[in-house]
N, C-alpha and C positions, 0 to 999 in steps of 0.2 A: 120616732126622732125628728126633729125638725129642724131645718136650717137659723133657724135663729140662736135654739141651742147652741150649735157650734159656734157661730158668730161671738156669741158670750162667754163661751168658753174659752177659745181663743184671747178673746180680750182681759179676762180675768187673769188668764197665766203674763200675759207679754207686763199689766199694769199688776198685778202681783199681789193687787187688794181686790176684793169684789165692791169696794165703795167708790174706787178710782174710775174702774171701770162701768158703775152704775152711772156714772156721771157721765163718761163719754160716751156711754152709750143712750144716757137720757131716759131711762127706765130707775126703777124703785130698786132697792140694795134687795127687800123682802122677792120681789119678781125672778131679780136674778140669781137668788139663793135657789128659790122655788126649782126655775130651771134646768139649774147645773146638777140639782139632786134628784132632778128626774130625768136627765140623762144617766145619771151615776148608777142609778135603778134599770135604767132601761138595759144598760150594758153590763151591769154587775159587777162592777168594778167601781172603787173610789178613784177616783182622780186627779182631788185636791187634799191636800193638806193643807186644812184652817189652823191659824196660830195668833195670837198677838203680834206678831210681827210682822204679818201676811201672810200672803198664799203661794203653797209651794208645786208643783203636780208632782206627784205620785209618779213611780216607772211606767204605769199605764198610760197615765197622764201626759207624761211625757211622748209616749207612740201617739196617741189620740190626737194630741197638741199636733205635730209634725203633721199627720193625715190630715187634720182638718185644716190647716194651713195650704197647704198643697189643694185641697177640695177647694177651697173658698179662691185660691188662687186662680186654678180651671176653670170654675165657675163664673169668674170675674172676666176672663180672657174668651170665654165662649160668650158671655154678654156683649162684649164690646164688639165681637166677630157680627153678631147678628146685630146688634146697633149700627153699623156699617155696612151689612149687605142691607139691610130696610133701607139705610139712608142714601144709596147707589141704585137700588132699583125705583127708587123714589126719583133720585135726578136721572135715573133714564127716563122713566115713565114723564118728566119734565121735558126733557129731550124731544120724545117722540111727539108731545104733544106741542111744542115750538117750529118739529120740522114739518108739521101736519098744514100747520096756518100758516107755514110761508109755503105750501106747495098749493092752498087753497086762494093765498094772492097770486101766485104766480100763472092761476088759471084765466 
């Protein structure tokens, strides 16, 4: 299972359409379809009911969708925290360099 498969699945459910989701994700519809089929096969359950009027998640699909949304939300938050920590570490390093330069000037 790949993270992009989960992202694709969430977008399909939210768009109610493979076509609209593929446009928003900037990938081809066949690639999107294959990714979701692979996810369904790996999980061993049907996640989406495909019809002429769009896509509807099955009961398993709803459960997986909710879990995926939470997971993606948590990963996004963790990514922001890591980025912030890395930025703060860089700021601290720059501040230390500035202090060191000032110390050298005072000597």
